[in-house]
N, C-alpha and C positions, 0 to 999 in steps of 0.2 A: 386153863384154854384147851388143855388137851380131853380133861373129861367132858368139857362140852361138846367139842368135836367127836368126840368119840359116841356119845349120846346121840347127838344130831344123825351119824352115819348108821348107828342102828334103829334108828326112827327111820331113815330113809330106805334100807334095809330093810324094812317091817311092812312099809309102803308095797316097796317092789313086788316080795312077796304075798301078801294079799291085793295084789292089785287082781288079780282071776277073781277074785273072788266079790271083790267092790264093785267090779262091772254090773253085776248083777242087780245088784242095786240101784242104778240108774233109768230109770223109764225111759221108754224111746219117744213118747210125745213130748219130753220135754223143753220147755223154753231153751235153747241152749244160747240165747243171749243174757237173759233172765239166771239159770248157772252160772255164764261167767262173772255178771255182777256181784251178782250175791257172793262166789268166791272171792271176788277182789276185796268187795268190804270186808270179807272177813280176814281177808290177809290185812288190810290195813289195819282193823281191829286188834289181834295179833301181836303183828308192831308195836303199837299203841301202851299194849299191857304191858308187853316185854320191859319198853324202852324206860316206863314210868316203875316197873318192879324194880330195876336196876338202876333208876335214878338218872339216866341219861335223855330220856327227855328233852329238857329248859336245853341244855346244854348241843345237843344234835341241832333245834330250830334257834341258836340265837344267832348266828348269823343270816335266818333269814328274812327275804326280802319277797316283795311279789314279781321281783323281774327272775327270783330262781325257780321259785314257784311255776311261772307260766312258763320259764323254761325246761319244766318236767315233765311239759305233760304229751310231749308228745314220746317220750321214751316211755310214757306211761298207757298213752295209745298205742304204739306197737306193741307193748305185752299185753292188751286187752285182744288184738287184733290176733295176737301170738297165741293168745287161751281158747278163746273160741275155735282157732283154728286145731288145734289139741283137742276140743272135746270132739270135733268134727273125724278127724281121725278117729279118736277112743270109740265113736259111734259105728264106723264102718271096720276097723281092725280085730284078729281077735290079741287078748290083751298082751301075749311076747311079742308081738311083731309089734306090738301101740311101743312099749318099752324098749326095746333096742333100738327099733326107726327113730325115736326122741331120743334115746340121747347120741346120736348121729350127728344133734346140732353142737355139741361140743366140740368136735373134732373142725367143721366150720370157725367156731367160736375160737379154737386155739391159732391159728392159723388167718382168722385177722387180726387178732391181738400181737402176733408176729409181725404181719405184713404192715400193721399201722402202727406199730409203739415199739418192735421194736426188742418185745418179750419173749424171751426163749422158753423152752420144755426142758425137762430136769427130763435124763433120759428113761426113770420108769413112766414117766406124765405122757411121753412119744410111743410108751408099749403102751399104753394103754390107750392113747388115741387110733394105734392102729390093731388092734384089739376091736376096734371100737368100727372102725371103719370097716374091718374083713369083716364083724358081723353086718354089718349093714349090707355090705354087698353081698352077702349068704343068701339075707332074708329078702334081696333085690332079686335075685337070681331063682330060688326056688321059689317064689312068687310069679314067675313069668312061663315055671311049665321045665327049665334048663338044669333045676338044682337036683341033687342026691338025694334019691328016697323018693 
């Protein structure tokens, strides 16, 4: 599991590093809804392939009912709406600003997990969240003309 986590961290770092170059390949006139739907279909395909490869597909859906499937629709719609807004933001901002502001959602997620479920963050996690918050504030300030430089 440590190896798998390390691989995914490296892939995520590679994605962030390549993001400025990847933005060039998205056409300005692309239909954003189609892009989001296509992305979601690819995510489902990858998830099914991974579950099939590790043999956990049947175990993961063993207790599935139509009711649990229906309950999963709302979070799915929220994620699709979020992805649509991400595409709009990505088209409107430079890559570095977009990546930094996009990570600020982790701060609000950690806050709401603490408020709703009482899950506390470790000292290292709190330091990382504070860094994300500071970066978001600096980006906001520099975008309004009040920043340094």
